[in-house]
C-alpha positions in Angstrom: -8.4 -14.6 3.8 -6.9 -13.6 0.5 -3.4 -12.4 1.4 -2.9 -10.4 -1.8 -5.9 -8.2 -1.3 -5.0 -7.4 2.3 -1.3 -7.0 1.3 -2.2 -4.6 -1.4 -4.2 -2.3 0.9 -1.5 -2.5 3.6 1.3 -1.8 1.1 -0.7 1.2 -0.3 -1.4 2.7 3.1 2.2 2.1 4.2 3.7 3.9 1.1 1.4 6.9 1.6 2.3 7.0 5.3 6.0 6.8 4.6 5.8 9.5 2.0 3.9 11.8 4.4 6.3 11.0 7.3 9.4 11.8 5.2 7.9 15.2 4.3 6.5 16.2 7.7 4.3 14.9 10.5 1.7 12.1 9.9 -0.7 13.6 12.4 -1.2 16.6 10.1 -3.1 14.3 7.7 -5.6 13.1 10.4 -8.7 15.3 10.4 -12.1 14.2 11.7 -14.0 17.0 9.9 -12.5 16.0 6.6 -13.2 12.3 7.2 -16.8 13.1 8.1 -17.4 15.2 5.0 -15.8 12.6 2.6 -16.9 9.3 4.1 -20.2 10.5 5.5 -21.2 12.3 2.3 -20.2 9.2 0.2 -22.3 6.9 2.4 -25.3 9.3 2.4 -25.3 9.6 -1.4 -25.0 5.8 -1.7 -28.1 5.3 0.4 -29.9 7.8 -1.8 -28.8 6.1 -5.0 -29.5 2.4 -4.0 -32.2 0.6 -2.0 -31.3 -0.2 1.6 -31.2 -3.9 1.1 -28.6 -3.7 -1.7 -26.4 -1.4 0.3 -26.7 -3.6 3.4 -25.6 -6.6 1.3 -22.5 -4.7 0.2 -20.6 -5.9 3.2 -21.1 -9.5 2.1 -19.8 -8.6 -1.4 -16.8 -6.8 0.1 -15.9 -9.7 2.3 -16.1 -11.9 -0.7 -13.2 -10.0 -2.3 -11.1 -10.8 0.8 -11.7 -14.5 0.7 -9.2 -17.0 -0.5 -9.3 -17.7 -4.2 -12.0 -20.2 -5.2 -11.0 -23.6 -6.4 -10.0 -23.6 -10.1 -12.5 -25.3 -12.4 -9.9 -27.9 -13.1 -10.0 -29.0 -9.5 -13.6 -30.1 -10.0 -13.1 -32.1 -13.2 -12.0 -35.2 -11.3 -15.0 -34.8 -8.9 -17.3 -34.7 -11.9 -15.6 -37.8 -13.4 -16.1 -39.6 -10.1 -19.7 -38.7 -10.1 -20.1 -39.9 -13.7 -18.6 -43.3 -12.8 -20.9 -43.7 -9.8 -23.9 -42.7 -11.9 -23.1 -45.1 -14.7 -22.9 -48.0 -12.2 -26.2 -47.0 -10.8 -24.8 -46.1 -7.4 -27.4 -43.4 -6.7 -27.3 -44.0 -2.9 -23.6 -43.5 -2.8 -23.9 -40.5 -5.0 -26.5 -39.0 -2.6 -24.3 -39.6 0.4 -21.4 -37.9 -1.5 -23.6 -34.8 -2.2 -24.0 -34.2 1.5 -20.3 -33.7 2.0 -19.6 -31.5 -1.0 -18.3 -28.0 -0.1 -19.4 -26.4 -3.4 -23.1 -25.6 -3.1 -23.6 -25.4 -6.9 -22.1 -28.8 -7.5 -24.1 -30.2 -4.5 -27.4 -28.8 -6.0 -26.5 -30.3 -9.4 -25.9 -33.7 -8.0 -29.1 -33.6 -5.9 -31.1 -32.8 -9.0 -29.6 -35.9 -10.8 -30.2 -38.1 -7.7 -33.8 -36.9 -7.5 -34.3 -37.8 -11.2 -35.2 -34.3 -12.4 -35.7 -34.1 -16.2 -32.6 -32.9 -18.0 -34.3 -29.8 -19.3 -35.3 -28.9 -15.8 -31.8 -29.5 -14.4 -30.4 -27.2 -17.1 -33.0 -24.5 -16.3 -32.4 -24.6 -12.5 -28.6 -24.5 -12.8 -28.8 -21.7 -15.4 -31.1 -19.7 -13.1 -28.7 -20.2 -10.1 -25.8 -18.9 -12.2 -27.7 -15.9 -13.4 -28.8 -15.0 -9.8 -25.2 -15.2 -8.7 -24.1 -12.8 -11.5 -26.9 -10.4 -10.6 -25.9 -10.3 -6.9 -22.2 -9.8 -7.7 -22.9 -7.2 -10.4 -25.1 -5.3 -7.9 -22.2 -5.1 -5.4 -19.8 -4.1 -8.1 -22.1 -1.3 -9.3 -22.4 0.1 -5.8 -18.6 0.1 -5.2 -18.0 1.8 -8.6 -20.7 4.4 -7.8 -19.2 5.1 -4.3 -15.8 5.5 -6.1 -17.4 8.4 -8.1 -19.0 9.9 -5.0 -15.8 9.9 -2.8 -13.7 12.4 -4.9 -16.9 14.5 -5.5 -17.5 14.9 -1.8 -13.8 15.5 -1.4 -14.3 18.5 -3.7 -17.3 19.6 -1.7 -15.2 19.6 1.5 -12.6 21.6 -0.4 -15.1 24.2 -1.3 -16.4 24.3 2.3 -12.9 24.7 3.7 -12.1 27.5 1.2 -15.3 29.4 2.0 -14.5 29.2 5.7 -10.9 30.2 5.0 -11.9 33.3 3.0 -14.3 34.2 5.8 -11.4 34.2 8.2 -8.9 36.3 6.2 -9.1 39.1 8.8 -7.8 36.7 11.5 -4.8 34.8 10.2 -4.9 32.4 13.2 -8.2 31.0 11.9 -7.0 30.3 8.4 -5.2 27.0 9.2 -8.0 24.7 10.2 -10.3 25.5 7.2 -7.4 25.2 4.8 -6.5 21.7 6.3 -10.1 20.6 5.7 -10.1 22.0 2.2 -7.1 20.0 1.2 -7.6 16.8 3.2 -11.1 16.1 2.0 -9.8 15.9 -1.6 -7.0 13.7 -0.4 -9.3 11.4 1.5 -11.7 11.2 -1.4 -8.9 10.2 -3.9 -7.4 7.6 -1.5 -10.8 6.1 -0.7 -11.8 5.8 -4.3 -8.5 4.6 -5.8 -7.0 2.5 -3.0 -10.2 0.8 -1.7 -13.4 1.1 -3.8 -12.2 0.7 -7.4 -9.7 -2.1 -6.6 -12.4 -4.0 -4.6 -14.9 -3.6 -7.5 -12.3 -5.0 -9.9 -11.5 -7.9 -7.5 -15.2 -8.6 -7.3 -15.5 -8.6 -11.1 -12.6 -11.1 -11.4 -14.2 -13.3 -8.7 -17.5 -13.3 -10.5 -15.8 -14.3 -13.8 -14.0 -17.2 -12.0 -17.2 -18.4 -10.4 -19.2 -18.2 -13.6 -16.6 -20.3 -15.4 -16.6 -22.8 -12.6 -20.4 -23.0 -12.7 -20.4 -23.5 -16.5 -18.0 -26.4 -16.1 -20.2 -28.0 -13.4 -23.3 -27.4 -15.4 -21.9 -28.9 -18.6 -20.4 -31.8 -16.6 -23.6 -32.7 -14.8 -25.6 -32.6 -18.1 -23.1 -35.1 -19.5 -23.3 -37.2 -16.4 -27.1 -37.3 -16.7 -26.7 -38.5 -20.2 -24.4 -41.3 -18.9 -21.6 -40.2 -21.2 -18.2 -42.0 -21.0 -16.0 -40.4 -18.3 -13.1 -39.8 -20.6 -15.3 -38.0 -23.1 -16.6 -35.9 -20.2 -13.0 -35.1 -19.2 -12.0 -33.9 -22.6 -15.2 -31.8 -23.0 -14.7 -30.1 -19.7 -11.0 -29.4 -20.2 -11.7 -27.9 -23.6 -13.8 -25.3 -21.8 -10.8 -24.1 -19.8 -7.9 -21.8 -20.9 -4.7 -23.8 -21.5 -3.1 -22.4 -18.3 -5.9 -23.8 -16.2 -5.8 -27.4 -17.6 -4.1 -30.1 -15.6 
């Protein structure tokens, strides 16, 4: 699990809890009705806005934001150079056995295409399509999270209006004013916390992960195309490193 993502959420919740506790009782900020209005309304609107299969895949996208950082593209340069040396020596059997143990599915697919002697144009098309499909899946999850981040404060405001209406209806009985007022304020509070501490940061993390994986896939795609051309390994190394920001080069 990515420790920084979890640490950020825990730190945010802890700071909010400490601020509340220093000013009063934490239990005052726990209200089931307010949570139902905010979270339930956000989820209902999300299912209206997006097809069920996309919303159901949101959990996978969210889990992806909590995973450990993917390997940097520079980590795969040596792997590609090793593949190039084996391919130049004609060791396709050894290359095939190595593909089976690769943990990166995109690199594994690329090597299998070379081993199976696919035409270079077809290799390029297949790898490009895989990259585009990954971007589409991740962008779908990112769009849902950003949309939910807009819905949460809106339904917080809906809860506020409901609470105010109930409060004004109970003005003749002061003992009944407290609960509606709590709902009115807490729904807005829940909506803002849900949007700004969970949904928007997770959407941003998913966007960064997508950019990192796309860069890695571009490096692998370029590297495999050079391998298929039987280019010199040192030339492959220089070409791949030139695709990386200076901070990522080793």
